[in-house]
N, C-alpha and C positions, 0 to 999 in steps of 0.2 A: 484403619489404613491411612489416617491423616498423616502418619509419620513419613509417607512417601512425598508429601507436598514440597519440602525444601530441596529434594534431590535434583529436580531438573535445573535448579540454579546452581547448587553447590558443585555438582559433578563437572559441568563444563568449565567453571571458574578454576577449580583445582587442576583439571587437565590442561587448561590454558597455561597455567604456571609451569606445569611439568613439561609441556612441549618445548619450552625454552631450554630445559636441561637436555632434551633429546638431541639438540643441535650439536652437542659435543660427542655423540656416540657414532660409531661406524654404521653405515647403512641408514643414515638419518632420514633420507627421503621416504623410503618404504615405511620406516617406523612412524614417521609423522603422519603419513596417509592412513596407516592402520589405526593410530591413536585417535585421529580425528573421526574416522568413520565409526570406530567402536564407541567412542564417547557419544556421538550424535545418535547412533542407533540405540544406545542404552536410554538416552533421554527420550527418544521417540517412544520406546516401549513403555516407559513410566508414564508419559503423557497419555498414551492410549488407555492405560489402566485407570488413570485419573478421570478420563472422560467417562468410562463405564461407571465408576463409583459415584461421580458427581450427578449422574442422572437419578440416582437413588436419594441423595441428599447433598446439600451444599457442604463441602469439606472445609472445615475451619481448623487451621493449625496455628497455635499460639507459641511463638518462639520462647524458649526458656520456661515454658509452663506458666507464663503470666496470664492467667485467666481474668476475665472482667470481674470487678467487684461492684456489687450493687448497680449493675448495668453499665458501669464505666470501664472502658478498655484500658488496662494498665500496660499491656505489652503490644508487640507488633504481630500482626496476623497475616497469613495467607488465607484468602476466602475464595474457594474454587467452585464455581458453578460450571455447567456444561459449556457455556460460551467461552469462559476463560481457559478451561482445559483444552477445548477444541482449537482455539487460536494458538495456544502453546504447542500443541501437537502439529499443527499446520506449519508453524515456524520451524520446528525440528525437522519435519519432512522436507521442506524446501532446502534447509541447510544440508541435509544428507545428500540430496540430489546435486546440490552445488559442489559438494566435496567429491562426489563420484565423478562429476564432469572434470574436476581439476586434478584427478589422480595422475601423479607424475607430470602435472601440467606446468607448474611454476617451479622448475627445478633449481633456479638460481636464487631463490629468495630466502632459503633457510627456514627457520621455524616461525617467522613472524606472521606469515599468512595464516597458518593453522591456529596460532595463538589468538589472532584477531577474530577469526571466524568463530572460535569457541567463546571468546569474550562477548562477541555480538549475540551469539545464541543464548548464553546465560542471562544477558541483560534483557533480551526479549522474553525469556521465560519468566523472569521476575516481574516484568512490566505487565504481563498477562495475569499472573496469579496473585499479585499482592492485593491486600484489602486495606492498605494504609496509604494515605495521600502523599506523605513525605517520601515513602519508599517508591511510590510511583514516580516521583521526581528524580530520586536517586537512580533508578533503572533507566529513566528517560535520558539522563545525563550520560550514564555508562554506555548506553546504546549509541548515543551521539559520538562519544569519544572513539569507540571502535569503528563506527561508520566513517568518521573523518579520516582515520588512518587508512582504512581500506580504500577510500576514494583517492587519496594521495599516495597510493602504494608505489606507483612508478615515479618516485619523487625526483628521479634524475631528469624528468621531462617537465617543461613548464606548464603544460595543460593540466595534468593531474594536480599539480600544486595549486593552480588557480581555482580549479573546481573544488578542491578540499577547503581552500580558504573561504570561498563564497558559502559553502555548506556550513563551515564552522561558525562564521560570523553571524549569519542569520539565525541558525539554530541555537547559538549561545544566547543571543538576545531573547529568543523565545523562551529558553530555559530560565532566564532571569525573571521574565514575566510570570512564569509558572511559580517560581519561588516566592515572588511578591504576592501572588494570589493566595497561595497556601498559607503564607504568614498572616494575611488578612482574615482568612477563614479560621485559623488557630486563635487569633485574638478575639474572634466573635463567638466561637463555640467551645474553646478550651480543650480541643482534641484534634487528632489527625486521622483517626480511624474513619473510613468512609461511612460505615454503618452508623457510627456515633454522630458524625456531622449531619447525616441525613435525618437522624432522630431530632437533633437540635433545630435543623431548618424547618422540620415539620411542626415543631412546637412553637418556634419563635416567629416563623414567617421569613420570607426572603426580602429583606430590606435592601437599600441601595448598596450597603457595604458588601453583602453576600452576593448580590447580582454583579457588582463590579469585580469581585474576587473570582467569581465563576467565569466572567468574560476574559479575565487575564489568563486563567487556566486554558480556556478555549483557544485564545490567540496562540499561546505557546504550543499547544498540541496541533493546531491547524497549520503551523509552520512545518511540522513533521509530515502532515498530510498533504502539503503542497497545494493548499487552497489559495486562490487569488485574494489579496495581492502579496501573499507570502510564498509563492511558488517558484520564484526566480532561481533558487539554488538548485532545484532538482535536475533540469536539463544539463546544466554545467557539470553536475556531479556524475550523472549517468553516462555522459559522453566520454568520461575518462576513467571511470572505475573499472576494475577487472570484471569480467563477465559474471562469475559467481556472486560477486558483491551486488552487481546491478540486479541480478535475479532476486536477491533478498530485499533490496531497496524497494523495487516495484512490486514484488510479490507479497510482502508482508509488512515492511517497516512503515510505508506510507499509510497503509490501512490501519495500523496500530494507533496512529494519530487520531483517526476518527473513532476508533474503539474507545480511546481514553475519554474523548468528549462525551460519547454515549454513556460510558460507565459513570462518569461524574454527574451527568444530567439525570439519569434514571435513579441513581443512588441518592443524590442530594436534593434535586429540585423538581422532580417529576410531579410531586403533589401540589406544586405552587402555581396557582392561576396567574400570579404576578409576572411570571416569566414566559407566558404563552407567546408573547411577541417574538421571542427568540427563534421560534420555529420558522416564522416567516422570513426572518433575517437570514438564518442559515440555509433555508431553501433557496433564497435568491442568490446567495453566495455559491451554493452548490451548482445551480443551473448555469450561472455565469462562468464558473470554472469549467464546467463540462463543455460549453460552447467554445471558450477561448482555447482550451487545451486541444480540442478537436481541430480547430482551424489551424493552430500552429503545427500540429502533427502533420496535417495534410500538405504543408509546404516545405517539409524538411527533406534534405538529401542524405544527411548523416543518419544511418539506421538507428544508432543508439539514441540520438536526439529525437528521432521520430517516435520511438517507443517511449521515451521519457515524457514527451508532451502527451502521448496517448494515456500514460499513467495519470498525468494531471487531469485530463478529461474524465477518466473513469473514477478518479478520486472525487471529483465534483458530483458525479452521479451517486456515489455512495453517501456523500454528505447530504444530498437531497433526500435519500431514503431515510437517514436518521432524522432529518428535520421534520419529517411527517409525524414524528412522535407517536408512532403506532406500532404495536407488537408485530402485526403482520408485515408491515413495511420493513421493520428491523430484521425479521426473518429473511426477507428478500435481500437485505443488505448483507447478511452473513453468507447466504448462498452465492450472491454476486461476488463477494470477497473471495470465496474459495475458487469459484470458476475463473475469475479474472486473474487471481494469483497463479493458478496453474498454467493458463494459456500465456500470460505475460512472461512467466518463467521459461516456458518453452520457446517463446520468440527470442528472448535474450540468449538462450542456449544456441538456437539456430544462428543468431548473429555472431556468437562466439565461434561457431564452426566455420562460418563464412570468413571471418577474420583469420582464423587458423589456416584455412585452405587457400584463400585468395589475397590475403594481406591488405584488405581494404574494407571499409564499411560505407563507402560513398556510392550511392545508388547509381549515379550516372557513369562513374568509372567502372562499375561492375556489370553494366548492362550486357546481358547475354553470356557472361563468363561463368555463370553458375549452373549451366546445363548438366554438368556431370554430377552434381549433387542431387542424385535421384531421390533420396529420402528427405533431405533438408528442404528442398524446394516445395514439394507438395504440402508438407506440414506447415511451412511458413505461410503459404497462401491460405491453408485451412485456418491458421491462426487469425487471419484477417476476417474471415467469416465468423469465427467464434467471437471476436471482439465486437462484431456487428450485432451479435445476439441471436444467431440462428439456432433453432432447435436441433437436437435435444441437449445441447451443452449447458453447463452450469450457469453461464452468463445469461442464457435465455430464461431459465427458470427464475433466477433472481430478478432480472429486469421485468419479467411479466408480473411477478408478485408486487414489485414496487409500483408499476403502472396501475395495476388493479386497485391497490389501496389508495393511490393518489386520486384516482377518479372517484372512488367511493367517498373520500374525504373532501371532495370539492376542489381539487387542484388539477383542472384539465390541461394546464400548460405543461405539466411534467412529462406526459407521454410524448408529445412532439419534440420536445427538447432532447429527451433521452434517445429518441429515434434518430434525430439529426446527428447528435454527438457520436453515438455508437456507429452509425453508418459512415461518418467522416473518418473516424479512427480506423475502422475496418478497411475503408477505401485506401487510406494511406499505406497500410500494410500490403493490401492486395496489389496496388500499383507497383510498389517496390518489388514484391515477390514475382509478379509477372514479368517485370522488366529484367530483373537480375537472373532468374532461373530459366526464363523462356525467351528472352530477347524481345519482348513485346514493346511496341511503341518507340518513342524517341524523346530526348530531352525537350522540354517546352519552356515557355517564359517563366513559369512558376519555379521550376528547378534552377533556371538561370539566375533567379533572384536569391537563391539560397547559397550560403557560403560553402565552398567545396572543401570542407574540413575532413570529410571521411577518408579521403585518400591519404591523409597525413597520419592516420592512426597506425601506431606501431603494433606489430603482431605480439600476442601475449605468449607465444610459444617460440622455442628456439629455432625451429625450421618448419616450413610448410610441408605437408605430406600429400601423396597422391591418393589418399583414402582418408575417410573419417574414422578415427579410433572408436572402438566399441564403447569405451567409457564416456565418450561424448555423445554417441548416438543413443545409448541406453536412457539417460535422463530425459532426452528430447522426447522419446517415444512414451516414457512413463508419464511425463507431464501432460501430454495431449490425451493419453488414455484417462488420466485422472480428471481432466477437464470434461471429458465425455461422461465419466461415471458420476460426477457431481450432479449432472442434470438428468441422467438416465434412470437412476434408482430413486423411486418415490419414497422408499423408507428413509433414505438419508434426508430428503426434504422434510418429512414429517418430524424426524428427530431434531432437525435444525429449528423448525417452528416451535417445538416444545422447548428447546434451549432458549429461544427468543422470548417465549412467554415467561420462563423463569427469570431471564435477564431483566425484564420489565416489571417484575413483581417486587417493587421496592420494599414493601413491608415484610415480605418473606425473607428478603436478603438481610434486613436488619435483625429480624428475629433469629435467623440462623447464626449470625455472627455474635450477637450480644447475649442471646438467651439460649442458644443451642436447640431451638425449636424450628421446625419447618412449617411454612405456610402452604396451604392448598393452592395449586395452580391448575387452571383449566387449559388443557392442550388446545392449540389453534388448529382448526381443520385445514387441510390442503385443498385449496379451491381448484376448480377446473381452469387450466391455463390456456390462454389463446396463443396458438402457434402462428396465426396469420401475420401478426405484427413482426414476429421474428423473421419470417420469410421476407416480408416487405423490407425490413432493415437490411437483410443480407443482399437482396436484389438492388437496393439503393447503393450499397457499398460497392457492389460489382460494377454498376453503371457509372458511378463517380470515378472509379479506378480506370475504367476503359476510356472515359472522356479525358481524364488526365493524360493517359498514354497516347491517345490518337487524336486528341483535339476536338473542340466543339465546332461543328460546321456553322460558321456565321457568315453573313454577307460581308463583302470587303469593307464597306463603309462602317461596319460595327466593330471590326477586329481591333482597330487602333484604340478607340475609347475603352473597349473592353479590357485590353491589356493595361492601358494607363490607369484605369480604376483599380484593378487588383494589385498592380505594382505599387500604387500609392498606399493602399491599405497595408501591404506587406512592409513597406518602408517604415510606416508608423509602428507596426508591431515589432519590427526588428530594432527600432530605436528604443522602444521600451525595454526590450530584452537585450540590453547593451553588453552584458558581461562584466560591467563595472560594479564592484561590491558597494561602492558609495551610493550609486543610483538605487540599488536594491534596498539598502538600508532606509533611504528616504521613502520609498514606497511602503516599506514595512511600517515605518513610524506613522505615515499618513493613514494607512489602513487600521493600525491599532487605535489611533486617535479617533477615527470615525466610529469604530465599534464601541469604544468607551463612551463617546458622546451619545451614541444611540442608547446605550445602557442608562445614562443619566436622564435622557429625555423620556424614556419609557418607564422609568422607575416611579413616576407619579409625583416627583418632587418639583 
């Protein structure tokens, strides 16, 4: 059944090309919608089949039949384990729900929207399934090109053009560093197959060249993951991208950046004691990203920017999970990835419905105007609690696993940072939801410091309606149901933990790819999870949201210095997030230089 492996990439790329031809046919809008849904549905079905097969053995497909000779890979391979197939299926599912949401949604755009969505899907499929480092870079670039175009889709407006430019410049520099890193690895190992490189690293050791090359790869992929100081592009892109594109950016694309770092680490360097210091470095970056993103999310008025900074924060939490370098924590990362992707997709869909019905995404401008959205309002507020990590949703299961493993490994700081970050991001969503849909509270000094850009957002539909179309409400409900199912079904958690154990079994991966043999893997047990911390995080999120809405009762003599302090902090943060691509490039270069310097210092030379 390995012959199925290339189809999730080939089918959407071919259909993307055919969608341009459909532009010339009568009834093109319905044909394009049907073509898109049919293609993505087919890809999803194949991915689900691959998931089942990959639990039996790692599927290895050699293009052109070029099998390894004497252990050396001559051709290009797809190497599909349960984690790779599961992420590919997750990307297809989110794309399907995004296309359902946009059924007859963008009538004025012709075939380009569907072409770009299919191109984006095909590149994500290849990124998940490939077992070759150079092709990982190729699909990384293809994914970026489609994402740039989707971000700047409303090119007649200056906002989307600026957001797409920031996105393209920073991610292109990151792609250049990935290319530089893989060139260094090729010169050192003589191959680009991940399993082969891992074999060479295991036999030769990780010297300064390989460590520097790996760090260059990480920098490039962490740009896509929006980890500080490489995160500046993401809020600008999310604020202007079409709703279905934002769903994919936050739901899966950002997470794929961390997946790529994890794949390279566990395949290439997991056996090397010389790189153990990188775990501490990435853990620090992850926790700092989680706190900064949460703080920035809490002070936003623009709903899309609020959700974008929330994604930055949760990306930091997932990076921290990977940095623990533990199979159990990585299982928590995968469960958190699924739970976060579903709920964040649902929140972006809800924001798209608000924009469709009320023609704005500015929290203060919308206060009390969303009372008639009887379905969207409760689900939006529920999304805040899910981001906070309340049981029994998938975010709770993933976060609880990460916290348990962090404490067992001697990292007690992880739990409070994750609690604070998740509570703040949940509070930001709850505050916006209670204000917009129930008229709670009033604007305060924090929102007064935020730019009122959300009321300038142009509707994505031709006209506002007095009801929410079924094709918009359906994916909203399905995404929240999936977020619940991710945490409620223990069997799913067990399967994810088994996939994590397979993912971390570096020797088994190399044997499967280069020798066609499977290594034995011991399944990870599902521990008893603590629900009290999840409830505490949810309660903290609700309390913070209510304080933001109704104010903190302070003595008169404290109110002025309290406001001045927070306004000063906000001014500094907003100065750093200036929107100027030149400033962002400087931060990018400084961050890259710092990480490479850390590599040189810790290499032992």
